[in-house]
N, C-alpha and C positions, 0 to 999 in steps of 0.2 A: 116752355113746352116740356111736358113730362116725358121722360124716356121710359120705354117699355122694358120691363124686366124680362130677361131671357128665361124660358122655362127650365126648370131643374131637370138634369139628365136622369134617366131612369136608373134604378138599381140594376147592376149587371149580374147576370147569372141566375141560378135557381134560387128564388127567394122564399118558396113555400115548400115545406117537407110534405110527404104523403100523410094524409089524414088516416092514420092507421093505429089501432090498439092491438098489440100482439097478444094480449091476454084474451081477447075476444075471438081469436081465429079458430076455426074448426078444421081439423085434419081432413083432407080429401084424398081418396085413392085414385090411382091412375085410371082404373076402370070407369070412373065417373066422367072422364073426358070423352066427349062424343064429337061427331062431325059438326054439330052446332052446340055451343056451350055458353053458359053465362054463370060464372061462379063469383060469389060475393062473400066477404069475410071468411077467407079460407087460407090455409097453409098447405103448400104442396112441395114435396121433395123429401128425400132424393127420388127422382123419377126419370124414366127413360121414355120420352115422347118424340124421339127423333123420327122424322118422316110424317109427323102428324099433318093431316090434310083436313082443314075445317072450313066450311063455307061461311061461318060466322063464329066469332069468339070474343068473350069479354071476361077480364079479371078485374074485380073492383074490391078495394080494401083487402089486398092479398099479399102474402109473402111467398116468393118462389125461391127455393134454395137447392142447389145441386140438381137442377132440372136440365135434361138434354132435349133441346128442340132443334137439333141440326137438321137441315134440309126440310124444315117445316113449311107448309103452304098455309099461311094465315093472313091472307089479304084482308085488310079492313079490321085487323085485330085491334081491340080496345084494352088498354091498360090504364086504369084510373086508380090513383092512390095505391101504388104497388111498390114493394121493395123486392129486388131480384138480386141474389148473390150467387156467384159462381154458376150462373146460367150460361148455357152454350146454345147459340142459335146460328152457327156458322152456315152460310149459304142458304139461309131460309128466305122466304118471300113474305114480307110483312108490308107490301106496298099499300099505300093509302091508310096506314095504321093511325090510330090516335093514342098518343102517349102523354098523359097529363098527371103531373105530380108523381113522377116515378124516379126511383133511384136504382141504378145498376152498379154493382160492385164486383170487380174481378170477373166480368162477363166476357165470354169469347163470342164476339159478334162479327167475325171475319166474313166479308162477302155478303152481309145481310142486306136484303133489298128493302129500303125504306123510302123509295121514291113516292112523292106526293103525300108523304106522311105529315101529320100535324103533331109537333112535339112541343109541349108547354111545361115549364117548371120541371125540367128533367135534369138529373145529375148523373153523369157517367164517370165513375172513378175507377182507375186502374183497369180499364177495359181495352180489349183488342177490337178495333173497328177498322182495321186495314181492309181495303177493297170494299168497304160498305158503300151503298149507293143512297144518297140523300137528294137526288135530282128532283127539282120542283117541289121540294118539301118546305114547310113553314116551321121554323125553329125559333121559339121565343122564350126568353128567360131560362136559358140552358147553361150548364156548366159541364165542360169536358176537362177532367182533371187527371193528369198522369196517364193519358190514353195514347194508344198507337193508332194513328189515323193515316198511315202511309197509303197512298193510292186511293184514298176515299174520294168520292165524287159528290161535290156540292154544287154542280152546275145548275144555274138558274134557280137555286134555292133562295128563300127569303130568310135572312137570319137577323134577329133583333134582340138587343140586350143580352148577348151571350158572351161567355168567356172561355178561352182555351188556355189552360195553364199547365205547364209541365208536359205538354203533349209533343209527340212526333208527328210532323206534317210534311213528310217527304213525298213529293209527286202528288200531293193533294190538290184537287182542281176546284177552284172557285169561279170558273169562267161564267160570266153573265149572272152571277149571284148578286143579290141586293143585300148589302151589309149596312146595318145601322146600329151604333153603340156596341161594336163587337171588339172585345179586348183579346189580342193575341200575344200579349207580353208574356215572356217566360217560356214560350214554346219554340221548338226547332222548326224553322220555316225554310223549306226548299221546294217551293210550290211548282206545280205544273200549270199549263194553260195560261190564260190571260191574267196578269197581275193587276190590271186596271180595275178589276172587280173588288180590289181591297179598299176602294174608296168607302169611307165610313168605318174603317177599322182603326184601332190604336195599336201601334208597335213600339218597341223600345229602340234606343239608338243603335244598339248592336244589330238587331234585326234589320233596321233600315240600311245599314252598310251592306248586308248580305243581299238585300233586295234591290239596291240602287242600280247595279249593272244590268240585271235582267229587265228592270223597268225601263231603263234608258234604251236598251235594245228594242223593246216593244214599241217605244215611241219614236224609233228611228234616229236616236241620238248616238252619234259616234263619240266614243271616249278614247282619246289618245293623249299620250304624254307629249308635252311640247319639246 
């Protein structure tokens, strides 16, 4: 009887970079950003767009640099093939957003609402994502590298083929999340909520030691020395 070969595991993390040619980008002025916008093959920044309220918005094949989007209301925002460096979107509402083939570097995204977002082939590097809300979002082939994710909320999110490397995850909550091929090795884990949601994640031996006691407590296991 022939044995069936096990399927190869997927490549973990962002595997595709934005499809972007910097030489082809056209400078766009802040005045060109309206309540409904669709901007393609553009370069924006430095720019102050804090408090921007748009009923629909899309950036495609774009570079955003030193753009302030704090307190922005951009539900359903679409970022496709976008590089964003030193962007600030603290306390913004991007619920239901689509982020596909995007790179964020040194971005300040504290408290950003990304609930029910779809995030694919995304790379967050050196970003502040503390208190960010990813509830019920779908995150696939994403990399979080050297990011602060303290108090971030991933409750009921679906996370597939993602990696968190060199990140701070203090009081980060994965309760009821679905994790598959998620690599947490090399990050600081001091999680909140249910740790049983980590089924499907990979951790290193030192992380396991830190997680063992709270997992035992959640399972009702008493740990006492003889």
